[in-house]
MDTraj code that builds the backbone (N, CA, C; nanometers):
import mdtraj as md
import numpy as np

residues = "MET SER TRP GLU GLN LEU LEU GLU TYR LYS SER LYS VAL GLN ASP TYR PHE GLU ASN LEU PRO LYS ALA LEU ALA ASP VAL PHE ALA TRP ILE SER ILE VAL VAL LEU CYS LEU SER ASN VAL PRO GLY TYR PHE ALA LEU MET SER GLY VAL THR ASP GLN THR PRO PRO LEU ASP ILE SER LEU LEU VAL TRP ILE GLY LEU LEU LEU TYR PHE VAL ARG SER VAL ILE ILE LYS ASP MET ILE ASN VAL LEU THR ILE GLY ILE GLY PHE ALA ILE GLN VAL ILE LEU LEU GLY LEU ILE PHE PHE LEU".split()
xyz = np.array([
    [-2.9580, 3.9245, -15.4669],
    [-2.8541, 3.8761, -15.3785],
    [-2.7227, 3.9463, -15.4112],
    [-2.6557, 3.9874, -15.3083],
    [-2.5291, 4.0561, -15.3302],
    [-2.4157, 3.9533, -15.3403],
    [-2.3023, 4.0038, -15.3836],
    [-2.1856, 3.9193, -15.4004],
    [-2.1391, 3.8630, -15.2659],
    [-2.1451, 3.9415, -15.1615],
    [-2.1035, 3.8985, -15.0284],
    [-2.1935, 3.7862, -14.9760],
    [-2.3233, 3.7979, -15.0013],
    [-2.4156, 3.6942, -14.9575],
    [-2.3897, 3.5626, -15.0308],
    [-2.3591, 3.5726, -15.1600],
    [-2.3276, 3.4518, -15.2361],
    [-2.2006, 3.3846, -15.1843],
    [-2.0996, 3.4655, -15.1519],
    [-1.9764, 3.4095, -15.0973],
    [-2.0002, 3.3455, -14.9608],
    [-2.0840, 3.4098, -14.8801],
    [-2.1167, 3.3542, -14.7490],
    [-2.1914, 3.2214, -14.7641],
    [-2.2855, 3.2177, -14.8554],
    [-2.3611, 3.0955, -14.8816],
    [-2.2688, 2.9848, -14.9323],
    [-2.1757, 3.0212, -15.0200],
    [-2.0798, 2.9243, -15.0733],
    [-1.9942, 2.8661, -14.9615],
    [-1.9478, 2.9503, -14.8701],
    [-1.8634, 2.9001, -14.7605],
    [-1.9436, 2.8094, -14.6668],
    [-2.0719, 2.8396, -14.6436],
    [-2.1552, 2.7539, -14.5597],
    [-2.1759, 2.6175, -14.6241],
    [-2.1998, 2.6169, -14.7547],
    [-2.2196, 2.4901, -14.8264],
    [-2.0903, 2.4094, -14.8255],
    [-1.9769, 2.4746, -14.8452],
    [-1.8488, 2.4047, -14.8419],
    [-1.8222, 2.3453, -14.7041],
    [-1.8490, 2.4215, -14.5985],
    [-1.8302, 2.3710, -14.4625],
    [-1.9182, 2.2497, -14.4363],
    [-2.0412, 2.2567, -14.4841],
    [-2.1341, 2.1446, -14.4643],
    [-2.0799, 2.0174, -14.5293],
    [-2.0362, 2.0274, -14.6541],
    [-1.9903, 1.9091, -14.7250],
    [-1.8517, 1.8635, -14.6803],
    [-1.7724, 1.9526, -14.6231],
    [-1.6439, 1.9109, -14.5677],
    [-1.6630, 1.8333, -14.4385],
    [-1.7653, 1.8663, -14.3596],
    [-1.7911, 1.7978, -14.2334],
    [-1.8782, 1.6736, -14.2499],
    [-1.9421, 1.6572, -14.3639],
    [-2.0324, 1.5454, -14.3865],
    [-1.9632, 1.4089, -14.3770],
    [-1.8446, 1.3872, -14.4346],
    [-1.7825, 1.2548, -14.4232],
    [-1.7540, 1.2134, -14.2789],
    [-1.7103, 1.3064, -14.1950],
    [-1.6840, 1.2722, -14.0549],
    [-1.8135, 1.2381, -13.9831],
    [-1.9184, 1.3125, -14.0111],
    [-2.0472, 1.2843, -13.9477],
    [-2.0995, 1.1473, -13.9914],
    [-2.0884, 1.1170, -14.1197],
    [-2.1317, 0.9857, -14.1677],
    [-2.0469, 0.8741, -14.1075],
    [-1.9171, 0.8956, -14.0970],
    [-1.8294, 0.7949, -14.0368],
    [-1.8672, 0.7719, -13.8904],
    [-1.8993, 0.8782, -13.8182],
    [-1.9402, 0.8646, -13.6782],
    [-2.0721, 0.7881, -13.6663],
    [-2.1658, 0.8142, -13.7567],
    [-2.2941, 0.7436, -13.7539],
    [-2.2739, 0.5950, -13.7820],
    [-2.1927, 0.5633, -13.8820],
    [-2.1685, 0.4226, -13.9132],
    [-2.0917, 0.3524, -13.8017],
    [-2.0008, 0.4219, -13.7346],
    [-1.9302, 0.3626, -13.6205],
    [-2.0291, 0.3324, -13.5077],
    [-2.1216, 0.4251, -13.4826],
    [-2.2201, 0.4021, -13.3772],
    [-2.3120, 0.2858, -13.4131],
    [-2.3542, 0.2773, -13.5392],
    [-2.4392, 0.1663, -13.5831],
    [-2.3647, 0.0337, -13.5683],
    [-2.2367, 0.0308, -13.6021],
    [-2.1602, -0.0937, -13.5872],
    [-2.1477, -0.1348, -13.4414],
    [-2.1378, -0.0387, -13.3522],
    [-2.1319, -0.0702, -13.2090],
    [-2.2645, -0.1303, -13.1630],
    [-2.3748, -0.0722, -13.2068],
    [-2.5058, -0.1245, -13.1687],
    [-2.5236, -0.2665, -13.2223],
    [-2.4831, -0.2905, -13.3465],
    [-2.4942, -0.4249, -13.4045],
    [-2.4069, -0.5238, -13.3274],
    [-2.2862, -0.4839, -13.2913],
    [-2.2002, -0.5726, -13.2121],
    [-2.2613, -0.6018, -13.0754],
    [-2.3190, -0.5003, -13.0133],
    [-2.3825, -0.5212, -12.8825],
    [-2.5003, -0.6173, -12.8925],
    [-2.5734, -0.6124, -13.0013],
    [-2.6930, -0.6947, -13.0157],
    [-2.6663, -0.8300, -13.0811],
    [-2.5427, -0.8578, -13.1196],
    [-2.5159, -0.9797, -13.1958],
    [-2.5395, -1.1078, -13.1155],
    [-2.5167, -1.1063, -12.9874],
    [-2.5355, -1.2264, -12.9053],
    [-2.6740, -1.2369, -12.8442],
    [-2.7512, -1.1326, -12.8504],
    [-2.8812, -1.1300, -12.7831],
    [-2.9770, -1.2377, -12.8351],
    [-2.9895, -1.2612, -12.9666],
    [-3.0827, -1.3665, -13.0102],
    [-3.0488, -1.5040, -12.9533],
    [-2.9210, -1.5355, -12.9495],
    [-2.8802, -1.6641, -12.8910],
    [-2.9118, -1.6717, -12.7431],
    [-2.8925, -1.5626, -12.6715],
    [-2.9237, -1.5618, -12.5280],
    [-3.0732, -1.5776, -12.5036],
    [-3.1536, -1.5065, -12.5839],
    [-3.2988, -1.5193, -12.5668],
    [-3.3474, -1.6589, -12.6033],
    [-3.2901, -1.7182, -12.7073],
    [-3.3284, -1.8550, -12.7451],
    [-3.2932, -1.9520, -12.6337],
    [-3.1804, -1.9331, -12.5708],
    [-3.1395, -2.0187, -12.4597],
    [-3.2298, -1.9988, -12.3384],
    [-3.2650, -1.8718, -12.3095],
    [-3.3500, -1.8426, -12.1942],
    [-3.4921, -1.8930, -12.2144],
    [-3.5430, -1.8881, -12.3363],
    [-3.6811, -1.9286, -12.3604],
    [-3.6955, -2.0779, -12.3840],
    [-3.5869, -2.1502, -12.3882],
    [-3.5936, -2.2945, -12.4042],
    [-3.6012, -2.3409, -12.5475],
    [-3.5833, -2.2526, -12.6432],
    [-3.5862, -2.2920, -12.7837],
    [-3.4672, -2.3822, -12.8156],
    [-3.3553, -2.3535, -12.7547],
    [-3.2358, -2.4346, -12.7731],
    [-3.1676, -2.4537, -12.6379],
    [-3.0861, -2.5559, -12.6288],
    [-3.0100, -2.5761, -12.5059],
    [-2.8613, -2.5533, -12.5296],
    [-2.8264, -2.5010, -12.6480],
    [-2.6873, -2.4728, -12.6809],
    [-2.6589, -2.3241, -12.6624],
    [-2.5527, -2.2961, -12.5931],
    [-2.5119, -2.1570, -12.5759],
    [-2.4476, -2.1066, -12.7044],
    [-2.4454, -1.9759, -12.7258],
    [-2.3741, -1.9230, -12.8432],
    [-2.2266, -1.9636, -12.8359],
    [-2.1615, -1.9820, -12.9508],
    [-2.0206, -2.0238, -12.9503],
    [-1.9329, -1.9273, -12.8703],
    [-1.8473, -1.9841, -12.7896],
    [-1.7634, -1.9030, -12.7017],
    [-1.6667, -1.8156, -12.7810],
    [-1.6098, -1.8687, -12.8886],
    [-1.5139, -1.7895, -12.9647],
    [-1.5787, -1.6663, -13.0277],
    [-1.7011, -1.6813, -13.0768],
    [-1.7714, -1.5658, -13.1346],
    [-1.8011, -1.4629, -13.0260],
    [-1.8507, -1.5105, -12.9117],
    [-1.8815, -1.4182, -12.8015],
    [-1.7579, -1.3442, -12.7556],
    [-1.6460, -1.4156, -12.7424],
    [-1.5230, -1.3507, -12.6978],
    [-1.4729, -1.2488, -12.8000],
    [-1.4812, -1.2829, -12.9284],
    [-1.4373, -1.1872, -13.0305],
    [-1.5244, -1.0624, -13.0308],
    [-1.6540, -1.0801, -13.0123],
    [-1.7439, -0.9640, -13.0057],
    [-1.7101, -0.8786, -12.8849],
    [-1.6894, -0.9412, -12.7696],
    [-1.6572, -0.8658, -12.6484],
    [-1.5220, -0.7955, -12.6612],
    [-1.4244, -0.8606, -12.7229],
    [-1.2933, -0.7967, -12.7426],
    [-1.3066, -0.6776, -12.8372],
    [-1.3847, -0.6950, -12.9444],
    [-1.4089, -0.5832, -13.0362],
    [-1.4759, -0.4668, -12.9664],
    [-1.5762, -0.4966, -12.8845],
    [-1.6436, -0.3898, -12.8093],
    [-1.5494, -0.3239, -12.7093],
    [-1.4641, -0.4042, -12.6460],
    [-1.3675, -0.3477, -12.5516],
    [-1.2717, -0.2529, -12.6227],
    [-1.2273, -0.2902, -12.7434],
    [-1.1382, -0.2021, -12.8195],
    [-1.2095, -0.0739, -12.8623],
    [-1.3353, -0.0865, -12.9063],
    [-1.4156, 0.0329, -12.9364],
    [-1.4299, 0.1205, -12.8114],
    [-1.4508, 0.0573, -12.6959],
    [-1.4679, 0.1313, -12.5706],
    [-1.3411, 0.2091, -12.5366],
    [-1.2250, 0.1439, -12.5478],
    [-1.0974, 0.2108, -12.5183],
    [-1.0769, 0.3277, -12.6147],
    [-1.1061, 0.3055, -12.7428],
    [-1.0938, 0.4129, -12.8414],
    [-1.1845, 0.5301, -12.8056],
    [-1.3070, 0.4992, -12.7659],
    [-1.4023, 0.6048, -12.7337],
    [-1.3606, 0.6830, -12.6098],
    [-1.3028, 0.6132, -12.5129],
    [-1.2553, 0.6822, -12.3925],
    [-1.1381, 0.7731, -12.4271],
    [-1.0480, 0.7256, -12.5118],
    [-0.9300, 0.8051, -12.5474],
    [-0.9703, 0.9326, -12.6208],
    [-1.0650, 0.9210, -12.7163],
    [-1.1040, 1.0413, -12.7916],
    [-1.2208, 1.1146, -12.7260],
    [-1.2641, 1.0676, -12.6090],
    [-1.3686, 1.1316, -12.5285],
    [-1.5010, 1.1420, -12.6054],
    [-1.5401, 1.0309, -12.6687],
    [-1.6661, 1.0230, -12.7419],
    [-1.7707, 0.9612, -12.6489],
    [-1.8438, 1.0456, -12.5786],
    [-1.9324, 0.9984, -12.4717],
    [-2.0520, 0.9181, -12.5239],
    [-2.0987, 0.9452, -12.6441],
    [-2.2106, 0.8674, -12.6980],
    [-2.1695, 0.7224, -12.7138],
    [-2.0514, 0.6983, -12.7706],
    [-2.0048, 0.5612, -12.7862],
    [-1.9721, 0.4966, -12.6521],
    [-1.9165, 0.5722, -12.5586],
    [-1.8876, 0.5166, -12.4257],
    [-2.0170, 0.4714, -12.3592],
    [-2.1207, 0.5545, -12.3656],
    [-2.2492, 0.5161, -12.3060],
    [-2.3129, 0.3984, -12.3788],
    [-2.3079, 0.3988, -12.5109],
    [-2.3671, 0.2895, -12.5878],
    [-2.2990, 0.1571, -12.5566],
    [-2.1683, 0.1560, -12.5555],
    [-2.0950, 0.0323, -12.5275],
    [-2.1154, -0.0092, -12.3822],
    [-2.1151, 0.0868, -12.2905],
    [-2.1393, 0.0535, -12.1499],
    [-2.2757, -0.0088, -12.1281],
    [-2.3774, 0.0466, -12.1926],
    [-2.5127, -0.0102, -12.1818],
    [-2.5163, -0.1480, -12.2463],
    [-2.4484, -0.1641, -12.3599],
    [-2.4421, -0.2954, -12.4257],
    [-2.3753, -0.3993, -12.3389],
    [-2.2645, -0.3634, -12.2744],
    [-2.1988, -0.4560, -12.1822],
    [-2.2923, -0.4922, -12.0669],
    [-2.3595, -0.3934, -12.0114],
    [-2.4490, -0.4180, -11.8987],
    [-2.5626, -0.5124, -11.9384],
    [-2.6214, -0.4904, -12.0546],
    [-2.7308, -0.5772, -12.0994],
    [-2.6811, -0.7195, -12.1206],
    [-2.5647, -0.7354, -12.1806],
    [-2.5123, -0.8701, -12.2029],
    [-2.4784, -0.9390, -12.0715],
    [-2.4254, -0.8660, -11.9766],
    [-2.3943, -0.9261, -11.8460],
    [-2.5223, -0.9664, -11.7741],
    [-2.6251, -0.8839, -11.7821],
    [-2.7541, -0.9188, -11.7195],
    [-2.8117, -1.0438, -11.7838],
    [-2.8086, -1.0513, -11.9169],
    [-2.8607, -1.1693, -11.9857],
    [-2.7806, -1.2942, -11.9499],
    [-2.6487, -1.2831, -11.9458],
    [-2.5685, -1.3982, -11.9057],
    [-2.5963, -1.4393, -11.7626],
    [-2.6150, -1.3418, -11.6751],
    [-2.6482, -1.3737, -11.5361],
    [-2.7832, -1.4448, -11.5263],
    [-2.8810, -1.3998, -11.6025],
    [-3.0116, -1.4668, -11.6031],
    [-3.0018, -1.6089, -11.6560],
    [-2.9180, -1.6300, -11.7567],
    [-2.9032, -1.7640, -11.8142],
    [-2.8373, -1.8577, -11.7144],
    [-2.7280, -1.8147, -11.6547],
    [-2.6493, -1.9060, -11.5740],
    [-2.6926, -1.9168, -11.4287],
    [-2.7626, -1.8180, -11.3771],
    [-2.7990, -1.8222, -11.2361],
    [-2.9471, -1.8443, -11.2103],
    [-3.0282, -1.8532, -11.3138],
    [-3.1708, -1.8820, -11.2952],
    [-3.2071, -2.0149, -11.3531],
])
top = md.Topology()
chain = top.add_chain()
for i, resn in enumerate(residues, 1):
    res = top.add_residue(resn, chain, resSeq=i)
    for name in ("N", "CA", "C"):
        top.add_atom(name, md.element.get_by_symbol(name[0]), res)
traj = md.Trajectory(xyz[None], top)
């Protein structure tokens, strides 16, 4: 291996590890969005299947929706389309589940 190849390899490794924290932060942000989107689903399914007749607490649902709305605004501002699509799909699923609960 020549000296130039070693320097090139070193710069590639440095670039990889410099970009790794941002990539990990993006992955954890996406996972947190998915968890927030799915947080109310068990309660909705329990209500729909007749396991319980109590709806999930309104304050928890509102805080989750406000958190998702803030994530959505952030994603739109920085033009992060994966998060925009994930949150949009999460909102749609929750609205469909709420519609099934209250109108059926």
